[in-house]
C-alpha positions in Angstrom: 1.9 113.9 -43.3 5.2 115.4 -44.4 6.1 117.6 -47.3 9.5 116.8 -48.8 11.6 119.2 -51.0 12.8 117.5 -54.2 15.3 118.3 -56.9 13.9 120.3 -59.8 11.9 123.4 -60.5 9.1 124.5 -62.8 8.4 128.0 -63.8 10.9 129.0 -61.1 8.9 127.1 -58.4 10.6 124.5 -56.2 9.4 120.9 -56.6 7.8 119.2 -53.5 6.5 115.7 -52.7 3.4 115.4 -50.5 3.0 112.1 -48.8 0.1 111.0 -46.6 0.0 107.7 -44.6 -3.4 106.5 -43.5 -5.3 103.4 -42.5 -8.3 102.4 -44.6 -11.6 101.1 -43.2 -10.4 97.5 -43.3 -7.3 98.3 -41.2 -4.8 98.2 -44.1 -1.9 100.6 -44.1 -1.9 102.8 -47.3 -0.1 105.9 -48.7 -0.9 108.8 -51.0 2.0 110.3 -52.9 1.6 113.5 -55.0 3.9 116.2 -56.5 3.4 120.0 -56.4 5.5 123.1 -57.3 5.8 125.8 -54.8 5.5 125.6 -51.0 2.0 127.2 -50.9 0.8 124.8 -53.6 2.2 121.8 -51.7 0.4 122.9 -48.5 -2.9 123.4 -50.5 -2.4 119.9 -52.0 -1.9 118.4 -48.6 -5.1 120.0 -47.3 -7.1 118.9 -50.3 -5.9 115.3 -50.0 -6.7 115.2 -46.4 -10.3 116.5 -47.1 -10.7 113.9 -49.8 -9.3 111.1 -47.6 -11.7 112.0 -44.8 -14.6 111.9 -47.2 -13.5 108.5 -48.5 -12.6 106.7 -45.3 -14.7 108.6 -42.8 -18.1 109.6 -44.0 -18.5 106.5 -46.2 -17.8 104.1 -43.4 -20.5 101.5 -42.7 -21.8 100.6 -39.3 -20.2 97.1 -39.6 -16.8 98.6 -40.5 -17.2 101.0 -37.6 -17.9 98.2 -35.2 -14.9 96.2 -36.4 -12.6 99.3 -36.1 -13.9 100.0 -32.6 -13.2 96.5 -31.4 -9.7 96.6 -32.9 -8.9 99.9 -31.3 -10.2 98.9 -27.9 -8.4 95.6 -27.8 -5.5 97.2 -25.8 -7.6 99.7 -23.9 -10.2 97.6 -22.0 -10.2 94.3 -20.0 -10.4 91.2 -22.1 -13.6 90.0 -20.4 -15.2 93.4 -21.1 -14.0 93.3 -24.7 -15.4 89.8 -25.2 -18.8 90.7 -23.8 -18.9 93.9 -25.9 -17.9 91.9 -29.1 -20.7 89.5 -28.5 -23.3 92.3 -28.1 -22.1 94.0 -31.2 -22.1 90.8 -33.2 -25.7 89.8 -32.1 -27.6 93.1 -31.5 -25.9 95.9 -33.4 -24.1 95.0 -36.6 -26.8 92.7 -38.0 -29.4 95.4 -37.7 -27.5 97.9 -39.8 -25.0 95.8 -41.8 -23.5 97.6 -44.8 -25.5 100.8 -44.2 -23.4 103.9 -44.4 -23.1 105.6 -41.0 -23.4 109.1 -42.3 -26.7 108.2 -44.1 -28.5 106.9 -41.1 -31.2 109.0 -39.5 -32.5 109.3 -36.0 -35.7 107.4 -36.9 -33.7 104.5 -38.0 -32.0 104.3 -34.7 -35.4 104.5 -33.0 -36.5 101.6 -35.2 -33.5 99.7 -34.0 -34.5 100.4 -30.4 -38.0 99.1 -31.1 -36.6 95.9 -32.7 -34.4 95.3 -29.7 -37.5 95.8 -27.4 -39.3 93.2 -29.4 -36.4 90.8 -29.8 -36.8 87.3 -28.3 -34.0 84.8 -27.6 -34.0 81.3 -29.2 -36.1 80.0 -26.3 -38.7 82.7 -27.0 -37.8 84.9 -23.9 -37.6 88.7 -24.2 -34.3 90.4 -23.3 -34.2 91.8 -19.8 -34.2 95.5 -19.3 -30.8 95.2 -17.6 -29.3 93.5 -20.7 -30.9 96.0 -23.0 -29.2 98.7 -21.0 -25.9 96.9 -21.7 -26.6 96.8 -25.4 -27.4 100.5 -25.4 -24.3 101.3 -23.4 -22.1 99.4 -25.9 -23.7 101.0 -29.0 -23.4 104.5 -27.4 -19.7 103.9 -26.8 -19.2 102.8 -30.4 -21.0 105.9 -31.7 -19.1 108.1 -29.3 -16.0 106.7 -30.9 -17.3 107.6 -34.3 -17.9 111.2 -33.1 -14.3 111.3 -31.7 -13.0 110.1 -35.1 -15.2 112.8 -36.8 -17.1 110.1 -38.8 -20.3 111.8 -37.6 -21.0 115.1 -35.9 -23.0 113.8 -32.9 -24.3 110.7 -31.3 -28.0 110.0 -32.3 -28.5 107.6 -29.3 -28.1 110.4 -26.7 -31.1 112.1 -28.2 -33.2 109.0 -28.0 -32.2 107.9 -24.5 -31.9 104.5 -23.0 -34.4 101.6 -23.0 -37.3 101.9 -20.5 -39.9 99.7 -19.0 -43.0 101.3 -17.4 -43.7 98.2 -15.4 -40.3 98.3 -13.6 -39.8 100.7 -10.6 -36.3 102.1 -10.6 -34.3 101.5 -7.5 -35.7 98.0 -6.7 -32.9 95.6 -5.8 -32.7 92.1 -4.2 -30.7 91.5 -1.1 -30.8 89.4 2.0 -31.2 90.9 5.5 -28.8 89.6 8.1 -31.4 87.2 9.4 -32.1 85.9 5.9 -28.4 85.4 5.2 -27.9 83.4 8.4 -30.7 81.0 7.3 -29.1 80.8 3.8 -25.6 80.1 5.1 -26.9 77.6 7.7 -28.4 75.6 4.8 -25.0 75.8 3.0 -23.1 74.6 6.0 -25.5 71.7 6.6 -25.1 70.5 3.0 -21.3 70.8 3.2 -21.2 68.8 6.4 -23.5 66.1 4.9 -21.4 65.9 1.8 -18.2 65.4 3.8 -19.8 62.7 6.0 -21.1 60.8 3.0 -18.2 61.1 0.5 -15.3 62.3 2.7 -14.8 65.2 0.2 -14.2 68.8 1.3 -15.3 70.2 -2.0 -18.7 71.5 -0.9 -17.1 73.6 1.8 -15.7 75.9 -0.9 -19.2 77.2 -1.7 -20.0 77.8 2.0 -16.9 79.9 2.2 -17.6 81.7 -1.1 -21.0 83.0 0.1 -19.6 84.0 3.5 -16.9 86.1 1.7 -19.5 87.6 -0.6 -21.8 88.7 2.2 -19.2 89.9 4.7 -16.8 91.6 2.3 -19.0 92.8 -0.6 -16.4 91.6 -3.1 -17.3 90.8 -6.7 -17.6 87.2 -7.9 -14.5 87.4 -10.0 -12.5 88.9 -7.1 -13.6 86.1 -4.8 -12.8 83.4 -7.4 -9.3 84.9 -7.8 -8.6 85.2 -4.0 -5.6 83.2 -2.8 -4.5 82.5 0.8 -1.5 84.7 0.1 -3.9 87.7 -0.3 -4.7 87.6 3.4 -2.5 89.1 6.0 -2.9 91.1 9.3 -6.6 90.3 9.4 -7.0 92.0 6.0 -8.0 90.8 2.5 -5.9 92.5 -0.2 -8.0 92.6 -3.3 -5.5 92.7 -6.2 -6.8 90.3 -8.9 -9.9 89.0 -10.6 -10.8 85.9 -12.6 -12.7 86.2 -15.9 -14.4 83.0 -17.1 -16.1 82.1 -20.4 -13.2 83.4 -22.5 -11.6 81.7 -25.4 -8.6 79.7 -24.2 -9.8 79.4 -20.6 -9.9 81.5 -17.5 -8.0 84.7 -17.4 -6.5 86.3 -14.2 -6.6 90.1 -14.5 -6.4 93.1 -12.3 -9.7 94.1 -10.7 -12.3 96.2 -12.5 -10.7 99.6 -12.0 -8.0 101.3 -9.9 -10.4 101.8 -7.0 -11.1 98.1 -6.9 -7.5 97.4 -5.7 -8.3 97.8 -2.0 -7.8 96.4 1.5 -10.8 95.0 3.4 -10.6 94.4 7.1 -12.0 91.0 7.9 -15.0 90.9 10.4 -14.9 88.2 13.1 -17.6 85.9 11.6 -15.6 85.7 8.4 -12.3 85.4 10.1 -13.7 82.3 11.9 -14.9 80.8 8.6 -11.6 81.4 6.9 -9.5 80.0 9.8 -11.7 76.9 9.9 -11.4 76.4 6.1 -7.6 76.9 6.1 -7.2 74.3 8.8 -9.5 72.0 6.8 -7.6 72.3 3.5 -4.1 72.1 4.8 -4.6 68.4 5.5 -4.9 67.8 1.8 -2.0 66.6 -0.3 -0.4 69.3 -2.4 -1.9 72.2 -0.3 -0.2 75.5 -0.8 -0.9 79.1 0.4 -0.9 79.8 -3.4 -4.2 77.9 -3.7 -7.4 79.7 -4.4 -9.4 80.1 -1.1 -12.5 78.9 -2.9 -11.6 75.9 -5.1 -8.0 75.1 -4.3 -5.7 74.5 -7.3 -8.5 75.8 -9.6 -11.2 78.4 -8.9 -14.9 77.4 -8.7 -17.0 77.5 -11.9 -19.6 80.3 -12.2 -22.3 77.9 -13.3 -21.7 75.6 -10.2 -21.8 78.6 -7.9 -25.1 79.6 -9.3 -26.4 76.0 -8.9 -25.4 76.0 -5.2 -27.0 79.5 -4.8 -30.3 78.1 -6.0 -30.0 75.0 -3.9 -29.2 76.7 -0.6 -32.0 79.3 -1.1 -34.5 76.5 -1.7 -33.3 74.6 1.4 -33.6 77.7 3.5 -37.0 78.6 2.3 -35.8 81.9 0.9 -36.2 83.7 -2.4 -33.3 83.2 -4.7 -31.2 86.3 -5.3 -28.4 86.8 -7.9 -24.7 86.2 -6.9 -24.2 89.9 -7.4 -27.0 90.6 -4.9 -24.8 89.3 -2.1 -22.7 92.4 -2.8 -25.9 94.5 -2.5 -26.7 92.7 0.7 -23.4 93.7 2.2 -23.8 97.3 1.2 -27.5 97.4 2.2 -26.7 96.1 5.7 -24.1 98.8 6.2 -26.3 101.6 4.7 -29.2 100.6 6.9 -26.8 100.9 9.9 -25.8 104.4 9.0 -22.3 103.6 7.8 -20.7 106.5 5.9 -21.4 106.2 2.1 -17.7 106.9 1.4 -16.6 103.8 3.4 -19.2 101.7 1.6 -17.9 102.9 -1.8 -14.3 102.1 -0.7 -15.3 98.6 0.5 -17.1 97.9 -2.8 -14.2 99.3 -4.9 -16.4 101.8 -6.7 -14.5 104.3 -8.8 -17.2 107.0 -8.3 -19.0 107.6 -5.0 -22.0 108.9 -7.0 -22.6 105.4 -8.2 -22.7 104.2 -4.6 -25.0 107.0 -3.5 -27.4 106.6 -6.4 -27.7 102.9 -5.6 -28.0 102.9 -1.9 -29.0 106.4 -0.7 -32.6 105.4 -0.3 -31.6 102.8 2.3 -30.2 105.3 4.8 -32.4 105.8 7.9 -34.5 108.9 7.8 -33.1 111.6 10.1 -35.5 114.4 9.4 -36.6 114.6 13.0 -33.1 114.8 14.4 -32.1 117.4 11.8 -35.1 119.6 12.8 -34.2 119.1 16.5 -30.7 120.4 15.8 -32.0 123.4 14.0 -34.5 124.1 16.7 -31.8 124.0 19.3 -30.0 126.8 17.5 -32.9 129.2 18.1 -33.4 128.0 21.7 -29.8 128.4 22.6 -29.7 131.9 21.1 -32.8 132.9 23.1 -31.2 131.6 26.3 -28.0 133.6 25.6 -30.1 136.8 25.2 -31.9 136.3 28.5 -28.6 135.8 30.3 -27.1 139.0 29.0 
């Protein structure tokens, strides 16, 4: 927003050009060019143009324009898979409800009506949205409105006053996971089906799913991290987590860094998993074209998410167990360690959490109660003190 001195004067005052470059609501680069006489008048003109520009491009922005701008800005700031998910949420559950409505004219009751509409929304197959998915919608919209506050399009975020979606019938803290005994039944069913498939067809393909679920349970890795795992990522009895695979994106799979900086981590391999991996490596290296650059689960190409879910359902049924989500194998890993009293910081490190508070809020209720031992320690302080007095 420079002010340029020009040739010429008027009434003894120097001539100045005031030039302002800006981006309009549609992303087009534009420029304002005006002339003033005198340095003070030029500065006042610059301030007035900026105020007018803010009124035109800021306060009059629509929700749809805001959403478009947010996606465009975040394209280089967040992972492609996250951007794709957020774009779909905005397109389906945010922009259509507000459309061309001006952002600065919306009221808190209108946002509450939006929440009510989302609560009553049903998918094409007449199913309501899950509370978990509504939380994702809320999180995305809150981020969009926080961006609007940052850009000074609005003074404050109205969603923070309303709070997140709630369901009185759901008890917070419930989670699905397999105990060690349940997992052993599950993985035994997986192994049996892999052995049967190899005997019937001679194919080793089914073994990939057996190995996938072993890695999920014994390492706590995310699905995308397991899908991306290569044999070259294992050394010195350690899994080096450095990549992830995002599926369902335009143009095919995308290999990306893990979710955050803390997700780049080393996980020591426990003996049961080491045996599974060694067996799988010896099995695969007999195949033509085998390379250490192959994905551990899938070979030249990673497994498909939908097929993994299919096998998850099949193995649970064969083992006579409840079906849990793929992500719940990660919960199973953490829950087993928490129930065994493993330090919460180590669990957070193994899971690749960026904030230990997230780990604690999720798993703290699983830790063994140690109230009696705590009281015993405190009692001993008094007893030891009394003994010392008697001995004096």
